[in-house]
C-alpha positions as CSV (number, residue, x, y, z in Angstrom):
1,M,-10.8,-39.3,2.9
2,S,-7.2,-38.7,2.3
3,I,-4.7,-41.5,1.5
4,S,-2.0,-42.0,3.8
5,P,1.4,-41.3,2.7
6,L,3.4,-44.9,2.3
7,T,6.4,-45.0,4.8
8,P,9.4,-46.9,4.8
9,Q,7.7,-49.2,7.1
10,D,4.7,-49.5,4.7
11,R,6.8,-50.4,1.7
12,A,8.7,-53.1,3.9
13,A,5.8,-54.6,5.1
14,I,4.4,-54.9,1.5
15,E,7.7,-56.3,0.3
16,A,7.5,-58.8,3.1
17,A,4.1,-59.8,2.1
18,V,5.3,-60.6,-1.2
19,R,8.0,-62.8,-0.4
20,A,6.0,-64.8,1.9
21,A,3.3,-65.2,-1.0
22,E,5.9,-66.1,-3.3
23,A,7.2,-68.8,-1.2
24,R,4.0,-70.7,-1.5
25,T,3.6,-70.4,-5.4
26,T,5.5,-70.5,-8.5
27,G,3.5,-67.2,-9.2
28,E,5.4,-64.1,-9.3
29,I,3.5,-61.1,-7.9
30,Y,4.6,-57.4,-8.5
31,C,3.3,-54.3,-6.7
32,V,3.0,-51.1,-8.5
33,V,1.4,-47.6,-6.9
34,A,1.0,-44.4,-9.3
35,E,0.0,-41.3,-7.7
36,E,-1.9,-40.5,-10.7
37,S,-2.7,-42.7,-14.0
38,A,-3.0,-39.6,-16.5
39,D,-2.9,-35.9,-16.7
40,Y,-6.4,-35.8,-18.0
41,H,-5.6,-32.3,-19.5
42,A,-8.8,-33.0,-22.1
43,T,-11.2,-32.5,-19.1
44,P,-10.6,-28.6,-19.0
45,L,-10.5,-28.2,-22.6
46,A,-13.9,-30.1,-23.0
47,W,-15.4,-28.4,-20.1
48,G,-14.3,-25.1,-21.4
49,A,-15.8,-25.6,-24.9
50,G,-18.8,-26.8,-23.6
51,V,-19.5,-24.0,-21.1
52,A,-18.3,-21.3,-23.9
53,L,-21.0,-23.0,-26.3
54,L,-23.9,-21.7,-23.4
55,A,-23.0,-17.9,-24.1
56,P,-26.0,-17.5,-26.7
57,A,-28.3,-19.1,-24.0
58,I,-26.8,-17.1,-21.3
59,L,-27.5,-13.9,-23.0
60,L,-31.2,-14.4,-23.7
61,L,-31.9,-15.5,-20.2
62,A,-30.3,-12.6,-19.3
63,G,-32.5,-10.6,-21.7
64,V,-30.1,-9.6,-23.8
65,E,-31.9,-9.5,-27.4
66,V,-30.7,-8.3,-31.0
67,T,-33.4,-6.7,-32.8
68,A,-33.8,-5.3,-36.4
69,P,-33.5,-1.3,-36.4
70,D,-37.2,0.5,-36.5
71,I,-37.1,2.0,-39.9
72,G,-39.4,4.8,-38.7
73,M,-36.5,6.1,-36.3
74,F,-34.4,7.0,-39.4
75,G,-36.4,9.7,-41.1
76,G,-34.3,11.3,-44.2
77,W,-31.8,8.5,-44.0
78,T,-31.4,6.3,-47.0
79,A,-31.9,2.5,-47.1
80,A,-27.9,2.0,-47.6
81,Q,-27.7,4.0,-44.3
82,V,-30.4,1.9,-42.5
83,E,-28.7,-1.1,-43.5
84,E,-25.2,-0.3,-42.3
85,V,-26.7,0.3,-39.0
86,G,-28.2,-2.9,-39.1
87,E,-25.3,-4.5,-39.8
88,A,-23.2,-2.8,-37.1
89,T,-25.8,-3.5,-34.7
90,A,-25.4,-7.4,-35.8
91,Q,-21.8,-7.3,-35.6
92,A,-21.7,-5.8,-32.2
93,A,-24.0,-8.4,-30.9
94,L,-21.7,-11.1,-32.4
95,V,-18.6,-9.6,-31.3
96,G,-20.3,-9.6,-27.7
97,T,-21.3,-13.2,-27.8
98,L,-17.5,-14.1,-29.1
99,M,-16.1,-12.3,-26.2
100,L,-18.7,-13.6,-23.6
101,Q,-17.4,-17.2,-24.9
102,V,-14.0,-16.5,-24.6
103,V,-14.2,-15.3,-21.2
104,L,-16.4,-18.3,-20.1
105,F,-13.8,-20.7,-21.9
106,A,-11.0,-19.1,-20.1
107,V,-12.7,-19.1,-16.6
108,T,-13.9,-22.7,-16.9
109,L,-10.2,-23.8,-18.2
110,F,-9.1,-22.5,-15.2
111,L,-11.2,-23.6,-12.7
112,V,-11.4,-27.2,-14.0
113,A,-7.4,-27.0,-14.3
114,I,-7.3,-27.1,-10.6
115,P,-6.5,-31.0,-9.7
116,P,-9.4,-32.1,-7.6
117,V,-11.7,-30.6,-9.5
118,R,-10.4,-32.0,-12.8
119,R,-10.5,-35.3,-11.6
120,A,-14.0,-34.8,-9.9
121,L,-15.2,-33.7,-13.3
122,T,-13.5,-36.5,-15.5
123,P,-15.8,-39.2,-16.4
124,R,-15.0,-42.2,-14.3
125,G,-15.1,-44.5,-17.7
126,M,-12.4,-42.7,-19.0
127,K,-10.3,-42.6,-15.7
128,R,-10.8,-46.4,-15.7
129,D,-9.6,-46.8,-19.1
130,R,-6.4,-44.7,-18.1
131,V,-6.0,-46.7,-15.0
132,R,-6.1,-49.8,-17.0
133,Q,-3.7,-48.7,-19.8
134,R,-1.2,-47.5,-17.4
135,A,-1.2,-50.8,-15.7
136,E,-0.9,-52.7,-19.0
137,E,2.1,-50.5,-19.8
138,Q,3.5,-51.6,-16.3
139,F,3.1,-55.2,-16.8
140,L,5.0,-55.3,-20.1
141,S,7.7,-52.6,-19.2
142,K,8.6,-54.7,-15.8
143,N,8.7,-57.9,-18.0
144,L,5.7,-59.8,-16.3
145,H,5.1,-61.6,-19.5
146,A,8.9,-62.9,-19.1
147,T,8.7,-65.2,-16.4
148,R,9.7,-68.7,-17.1
149,E,6.4,-70.4,-16.7
150,R,4.4,-66.9,-17.8
151,T,2.8,-66.9,-14.0
152,G,3.4,-62.9,-13.2
153,V,0.4,-61.5,-11.9
154,L,0.6,-57.3,-11.5
155,I,-1.5,-55.7,-8.6
156,Y,-1.4,-51.8,-9.7
157,V,-3.0,-48.9,-7.4
158,S,-3.7,-45.6,-8.9
159,L,-3.9,-43.3,-5.9
160,A,-5.6,-40.0,-7.2
161,E,-8.5,-42.2,-9.2
162,R,-8.5,-44.6,-6.1
163,M,-8.7,-47.4,-8.7
164,A,-6.7,-50.7,-9.1
165,E,-6.1,-53.3,-11.6
166,L,-4.8,-57.0,-11.4
167,I,-3.4,-58.5,-14.7
168,A,-2.3,-61.9,-14.7
169,D,0.0,-63.6,-17.4
170,E,-1.5,-66.0,-20.1
171,T,-0.6,-69.2,-18.1
172,I,-2.3,-67.9,-15.1
173,H,-5.1,-66.7,-17.1
174,E,-5.9,-69.8,-18.6
175,Q,-6.4,-71.8,-15.4
176,V,-8.1,-69.0,-13.1
177,A,-11.5,-67.8,-14.0
178,E,-11.7,-64.3,-14.3
179,G,-14.2,-63.8,-11.3
180,T,-11.9,-65.3,-9.1
181,W,-9.7,-62.2,-8.7
182,D,-13.0,-60.3,-7.7
183,K,-12.4,-60.9,-4.1
184,P,-8.9,-59.8,-3.5
185,M,-9.4,-56.8,-5.7
186,A,-12.6,-55.8,-3.6
187,A,-10.6,-56.1,-0.7
188,L,-7.8,-53.7,-2.0
189,V,-10.2,-51.1,-3.1
190,E,-12.4,-51.2,-0.1
191,V,-9.4,-50.6,2.1
192,L,-7.7,-48.0,-0.5
193,R,-10.9,-45.9,-0.3
194,R,-10.1,-45.9,3.7
195,G,-6.6,-44.1,2.8
196,D,-4.8,-46.9,4.0
197,V,-2.6,-48.2,1.1
198,A,-0.3,-50.6,2.9
199,T,-3.0,-52.7,4.3
200,G,-5.1,-52.9,1.1
201,F,-2.0,-54.0,-0.7
202,G,-1.6,-56.7,2.2
203,R,-4.7,-57.9,2.0
204,A,-4.6,-58.3,-1.8
205,I,-1.3,-60.0,-1.8
206,G,-2.5,-62.5,0.7
207,L,-5.7,-63.6,-1.1
208,C,-3.8,-63.8,-4.3
209,A,-1.3,-65.9,-2.9
210,D,-4.1,-68.4,-1.9
211,I,-5.5,-68.3,-5.4
212,L,-1.9,-69.1,-6.8
213,A,-0.9,-71.6,-4.3
214,E,-4.0,-73.6,-5.1
215,R,-3.6,-73.8,-8.7
216,F,0.4,-73.2,-8.9
217,P,2.1,-74.1,-5.8
218,A,5.7,-73.9,-5.3
219,R,8.1,-76.9,-5.7
220,P,11.1,-77.2,-3.5
221,G,14.3,-76.3,-5.2
222,D,12.7,-75.2,-8.0
223,N,11.1,-71.9,-7.5
224,P,13.3,-68.8,-8.3
225,N,12.6,-65.1,-7.7
226,E,12.3,-63.8,-11.0
227,L,10.9,-60.4,-10.2
228,P,11.8,-57.9,-7.6
229,D,9.5,-57.9,-4.6
230,A,9.9,-54.3,-3.6
231,L,6.7,-52.0,-4.4
232,V,7.2,-49.7,-7.2
233,V,6.2,-46.2,-6.8
234,L,5.4,-43.9,-9.8
235,P,5.2,-40.1,-9.9
236,R,2.5,-38.5,-11.8
237,A,1.8,-39.1,-15.5
């Protein structure tokens, strides 16, 4: 299912959800959505090289064989001449194999470079690592680690991979068990897979607010808004 594009109304709804959540807690929730977390350019190269290595097997399956010349066919020829013919045959076979490998590499590289194919053939573990890495970069670059009480929470969504990450700063991490965030993240990913990014963010923000309000409740008159509430949209990497 395709992902619905974010409208101005969607962004406004997410911003309002963050504002409402932060009114209940000293935590700072920051939302980022990326079109894609990495280019995965290594994927076409890896597939191209792997398929190219299959060239000898393809030739064998096709019934192409290289055999030594029958000396009986060369009556009156010297041993040196027969050896030259054998070498020429072997070289032709080698050149043919190399040419097939080049063709296989080029065709595979072209096909796997098509974005949907590239993403489908990229190992899920690699995509998860890239999404996590991009989320960590955003956590630091947006200064979520620099809030007054170290209570920043990043909710990061990568659309192309349909994956999400939540990173909490050290004060929250020390007081909230790791599995506590499973419920809001599961709600986010479930809706994300249906293509509704705005609703997914809204549910995750609300559930995160419940967790934060219980452990880090707002203090009347002392609850500054340290980070922007608006959703940040990142272009493709």
